[in-house]
C-alpha positions as CSV (number, residue, x, y, z in Angstrom):
1,M,0.0,0.0,0.0
2,E,1.3,3.4,-1.0
3,Q,1.9,5.7,1.9
4,A,2.8,9.3,2.3
5,T,6.5,9.7,2.8
6,P,7.2,11.1,6.3
7,V,9.3,14.1,7.1
8,K,11.4,14.7,10.2
9,F,10.5,16.7,13.3
10,Q,13.0,19.0,14.9
11,L,13.3,17.6,18.4
12,E,14.4,20.0,21.1
13,T,13.7,20.5,24.8
14,E,10.9,22.8,26.0
15,P,8.4,24.1,25.2
16,A,6.2,21.6,23.4
17,S,5.6,24.0,20.6
18,S,9.3,24.0,19.7
19,R,9.6,20.2,19.9
20,F,7.3,19.1,17.1
21,Q,7.6,21.7,14.3
22,P,7.6,20.1,10.9
23,Q,10.5,20.8,8.6
24,P,10.1,21.9,4.9
25,D,9.2,18.9,2.8
26,V,10.8,17.7,-0.4
27,Y,8.2,15.1,-1.2
28,S,4.7,15.2,-2.6
29,N,2.2,17.3,-0.8
30,S,0.0,14.5,0.6
31,I,-0.5,15.9,4.1
32,T,-0.3,19.6,5.1
33,S,0.4,21.2,8.4
34,L,-1.7,23.8,10.2
35,Y,0.2,26.5,8.3
36,G,-0.3,24.9,5.0
37,Q,3.3,25.0,3.9
38,T,4.8,21.6,4.9
39,E,3.8,18.0,5.4
40,F,3.4,16.9,8.9
41,A,4.8,13.5,9.9
42,S,7.1,11.9,12.4
43,S,10.0,9.8,11.5
44,N,12.4,10.5,14.3
45,A,9.9,11.2,17.0
46,R,8.6,8.1,18.8
47,A,4.9,8.2,19.2
48,A,2.3,6.3,21.2
49,L,-1.5,6.1,20.6
50,V,-3.7,5.3,23.7
51,I,-7.4,4.7,23.1
52,A,-10.2,3.3,25.1
53,H,-11.7,1.1,22.3
54,P,-10.5,-0.5,19.1
55,G,-11.7,1.6,16.2
56,H,-10.8,5.0,17.6
57,E,-7.6,4.8,15.6
58,L,-9.7,5.5,12.5
59,L,-10.2,9.1,13.5
60,V,-6.5,9.8,13.2
61,H,-5.7,7.3,10.5
62,G,-3.7,9.7,8.4
63,W,-1.4,10.5,11.4
64,L,-1.3,6.8,12.2
65,E,0.1,6.0,8.8
66,L,2.8,8.5,9.1
67,A,3.8,8.3,12.8
68,R,3.3,4.5,13.0
69,P,3.0,4.7,16.8
70,C,3.0,2.1,19.5
71,V,-0.7,1.5,20.1
72,F,-2.3,0.8,23.5
73,V,-6.0,-0.1,23.7
74,L,-7.7,-0.4,27.1
75,T,-10.6,-2.5,26.2
76,D,-11.5,-5.2,23.6
77,G,-14.5,-3.1,22.3
78,S,-17.0,-5.9,23.2
79,G,-19.6,-3.5,24.6
80,R,-22.6,-5.1,26.2
81,T,-22.7,-7.8,23.5
82,N,-19.4,-9.3,24.7
83,E,-18.3,-9.6,21.1
84,P,-14.7,-8.2,20.9
85,R,-13.6,-6.2,17.8
86,L,-9.9,-6.1,18.5
87,D,-9.0,-8.2,15.4
88,T,-10.0,-5.6,12.9
89,T,-7.8,-2.9,14.6
90,T,-4.9,-5.4,14.7
91,K,-5.3,-5.8,10.9
92,I,-5.2,-2.1,10.4
93,L,-2.1,-1.7,12.5
94,N,-0.3,-4.6,10.7
95,E,-1.1,-3.0,7.3
96,I,0.7,0.2,8.2
97,G,3.5,-1.1,10.3
98,A,2.3,0.2,13.7
99,K,2.7,-2.2,16.7
100,P,0.5,-3.1,19.6
101,G,1.7,-2.0,23.0
102,S,1.7,-4.0,26.2
103,I,-1.8,-3.0,27.1
104,Y,-4.0,-4.2,24.2
105,G,-7.6,-5.1,24.9
106,R,-6.8,-5.7,28.5
107,L,-10.4,-5.3,29.8
108,S,-13.8,-6.1,28.4
109,D,-16.2,-3.1,28.3
110,R,-18.3,-4.7,31.0
111,A,-15.3,-5.2,33.2
112,A,-14.2,-1.6,32.7
113,Y,-17.7,-0.3,33.4
114,S,-18.0,-2.5,36.5
115,A,-14.6,-1.3,37.8
116,I,-15.6,2.3,37.5
117,L,-19.0,1.7,39.0
118,N,-17.6,-0.2,41.9
119,R,-14.8,2.3,42.5
120,E,-12.1,-0.3,41.9
121,F,-9.6,2.5,41.3
122,D,-6.5,0.3,41.8
123,I,-7.2,-1.3,38.4
124,F,-6.8,2.0,36.7
125,I,-3.9,3.1,38.8
126,R,-2.0,-0.1,37.8
127,L,-2.8,0.6,34.1
128,A,-1.4,4.2,34.4
129,K,1.8,2.9,36.0
130,E,2.2,0.1,33.4
131,L,1.6,2.7,30.7
132,A,4.3,4.9,32.1
133,D,6.7,1.9,32.2
134,A,5.9,1.3,28.6
135,F,6.5,5.0,27.6
136,I,9.9,4.8,29.3
137,A,10.8,1.4,27.8
138,E,9.8,2.5,24.3
139,R,11.4,6.0,24.7
140,I,8.2,7.7,23.7
141,D,8.5,11.4,22.8
142,Y,4.8,12.1,22.5
143,V,1.4,10.4,23.0
144,A,-2.0,11.0,21.4
145,G,-5.2,9.6,22.8
146,D,-8.9,10.0,23.5
147,A,-10.2,13.3,24.7
148,A,-12.7,13.5,27.6
149,E,-16.0,14.7,26.2
150,G,-18.5,13.5,28.7
151,H,-19.9,11.1,26.1
152,S,-18.5,7.8,27.3
153,P,-17.1,7.2,30.8
154,T,-14.5,4.8,29.4
155,H,-13.3,7.4,27.0
156,D,-13.0,9.9,29.8
157,V,-11.2,7.4,32.0
158,C,-8.8,6.7,29.2
159,R,-7.9,10.4,29.2
160,L,-7.4,10.4,32.9
161,I,-5.1,7.4,32.7
162,I,-3.1,9.0,29.9
163,N,-2.6,12.2,31.8
164,A,-1.5,10.3,34.9
165,A,0.9,8.1,32.9
166,V,2.5,11.1,31.2
167,K,3.0,12.8,34.5
168,I,4.5,9.7,36.1
169,T,6.8,9.1,33.1
170,N,8.1,12.7,33.1
171,Q,8.7,12.5,36.9
172,R,10.5,9.1,36.7
173,S,12.6,9.7,33.6
174,G,12.6,13.4,32.9
175,Q,12.3,12.6,29.2
176,G,9.5,15.1,28.6
177,V,6.7,13.2,26.9
178,A,4.3,15.6,25.2
179,N,0.6,14.9,25.6
180,F,-2.1,15.3,22.9
181,E,-5.8,14.5,22.6
182,F,-8.3,14.2,19.8
183,P,-12.1,14.4,19.9
184,L,-14.1,11.2,19.4
185,V,-17.6,12.8,19.1
186,S,-17.1,16.4,18.1
187,P,-16.0,16.5,14.4
188,P,-12.3,17.6,14.1
189,I,-13.3,20.7,12.0
190,A,-15.4,22.0,14.9
191,N,-12.3,22.9,16.9
192,L,-10.3,24.6,14.2
193,A,-11.1,28.1,15.6
194,A,-9.6,27.1,19.0
195,L,-6.3,25.7,17.7
196,H,-3.1,26.5,19.5
197,R,0.4,26.6,18.0
198,E,1.3,23.5,20.0
199,D,-1.5,21.5,18.3
200,I,-0.8,19.0,15.5
201,W,-3.1,19.6,12.5
202,L,-3.3,17.4,9.4
203,Q,-5.3,17.7,6.2
204,L,-5.4,14.5,4.2
205,E,-5.0,14.4,0.4
206,E,-7.3,12.3,-1.7
207,K,-5.5,8.9,-1.5
208,A,-4.9,9.1,2.3
209,F,-8.5,10.3,2.8
210,A,-9.9,7.5,0.6
211,R,-8.0,4.9,2.6
212,K,-9.3,6.3,5.8
213,M,-13.0,6.3,4.7
214,A,-12.7,2.8,3.2
215,L,-11.4,1.4,6.4
216,A,-14.1,3.2,8.4
217,K,-16.9,1.9,6.2
218,G,-15.4,-1.6,6.2
219,Y,-15.1,-1.8,10.0
220,T,-18.4,-3.8,10.2
221,T,-18.7,-3.9,13.9
222,L,-18.6,-0.1,14.0
223,T,-21.3,0.5,11.3
224,S,-23.6,2.4,13.7
225,E,-20.8,4.5,15.1
226,V,-19.6,5.4,11.7
227,S,-23.1,6.3,10.6
228,A,-23.6,8.5,13.7
229,A,-20.3,10.3,13.0
230,L,-21.3,11.0,9.4
231,S,-24.6,12.3,10.6
232,R,-22.9,14.9,12.8
233,A,-20.7,16.2,10.0
234,S,-20.0,15.6,6.4
235,A,-17.5,13.0,5.4
236,D,-15.2,15.7,4.2
237,A,-14.9,17.0,7.8
238,Y,-12.9,13.9,8.6
239,R,-10.3,14.9,6.1
240,I,-8.9,17.0,8.9
241,E,-7.2,15.4,11.9
242,C,-6.4,17.5,15.0
243,L,-4.2,16.4,17.9
244,H,-4.7,19.1,20.6
245,W,-1.9,19.7,23.1
246,V,-2.8,18.9,26.7
247,D,-1.2,21.3,29.1
248,G,-1.1,18.9,32.1
249,I,-4.1,20.3,33.9
250,S,-6.7,17.6,34.2
251,D,-10.2,18.9,33.6
252,T,-12.6,16.1,34.4
253,R,-15.7,18.3,33.6
254,S,-15.5,18.6,29.9
255,W,-19.1,18.9,28.7
256,D,-21.8,21.5,28.3
257,G,-24.8,21.4,30.6
258,E,-25.5,20.2,34.1
259,R,-24.3,16.6,33.6
260,P,-22.5,14.4,31.0
261,F,-24.3,12.6,28.3
262,Y,-23.3,9.2,29.8
263,E,-25.5,9.8,32.8
264,D,-28.6,10.3,30.6
265,Y,-27.7,7.4,28.5
266,G,-27.0,5.2,31.5
267,E,-30.4,5.9,32.9
268,K,-31.9,4.6,29.7
269,Q,-29.7,1.5,29.8
270,V,-30.7,0.7,33.3
271,A,-34.4,1.2,32.4
272,A,-33.9,-1.2,29.5
273,G,-32.4,-3.8,31.9
274,Y,-28.8,-3.8,30.5
275,Y,-27.3,-2.5,33.7
276,D,-28.2,-2.3,37.4
277,R,-26.9,1.1,38.3
278,V,-26.1,4.4,36.6
279,L,-22.5,5.6,36.5
280,R,-22.3,9.2,37.8
281,Y,-19.7,11.8,37.4
282,H,-19.6,13.0,41.0
283,D,-19.8,9.5,42.4
284,H,-17.4,7.7,40.1
285,L,-15.4,9.7,37.6
286,E,-14.5,12.6,39.9
287,P,-13.1,10.4,42.7
288,L,-11.2,8.3,40.2
289,A,-9.6,11.4,38.8
290,E,-8.5,12.4,42.3
291,A,-7.1,8.9,42.9
292,L,-5.0,9.0,39.7
293,S,-3.8,12.5,40.4
294,S,-2.8,11.4,44.0
295,C,-1.0,8.4,42.5
296,A,1.0,10.7,40.2
297,E,1.8,13.1,43.0
298,K,3.1,10.3,45.2
299,E,5.4,9.3,42.4
300,H,6.7,12.8,42.4
301,L,7.3,12.8,46.1
302,T,9.0,9.4,46.0
303,N,11.3,10.5,43.2
304,A,12.1,13.7,45.1
305,E,13.0,11.8,48.2
306,A,15.2,9.4,46.3
307,Q,17.3,12.2,44.8
């Protein structure tokens, strides 16, 4: 499969905006940067992708082809049907030369939901620490992953785990892993007006865009999700891929209105008999965020005492 030829990043120290500036490209203009003057890819920067569910990689498939990151997937994507969809994601990764990480479909969706609901926070703390170990072992320079949008609790928990893992990694090793997120529900084009210079912005050319859309439409276990995404915005909106820089401040309240979508949806699922209890932000997500933040802070104190 023909792929866009990646160009090199100029890697330096701080700040993040100086670490990942693309250099002028001498190849075909298949992917453009935010400023429309270069391609944006990573050949010498080691990237990681961390997602809650298999299939999320499709939203950043153009970047995936070029960066070929180490990919971590928290769940197997089985949902309430207990039918995993990890195999399709594995085929996508194999085709482009990206490799699965040490955490790859570790939990079923039911197990993840149950752990959040029952406040089994140690499970997620261990995942954050293991992820940090992997970032250090793989010498990761930057990580991209799910944004917290208040739509799915597992998506939001994934973001909390990423933030904690990046903080732990930077405290343990001092290697300065940069942290990026991408929206899963909000179309990428919706956030263009709020772009910062630290963000990574890609616009796909026709062949790269066609590959992305073909894979999305061919991911049969995601048919309803793909249809929903295309109902929120035109297909052309997904020609753009935005990785937004995360400044390290964990904001667990990332939705408009009084409560997140997953509480309303959870009430309907309980009424339908799929679940026994509703997962709530204040009862479950907020204390989990505090537990992960406390874990990262303890790592900081431990490292400070050891020095």
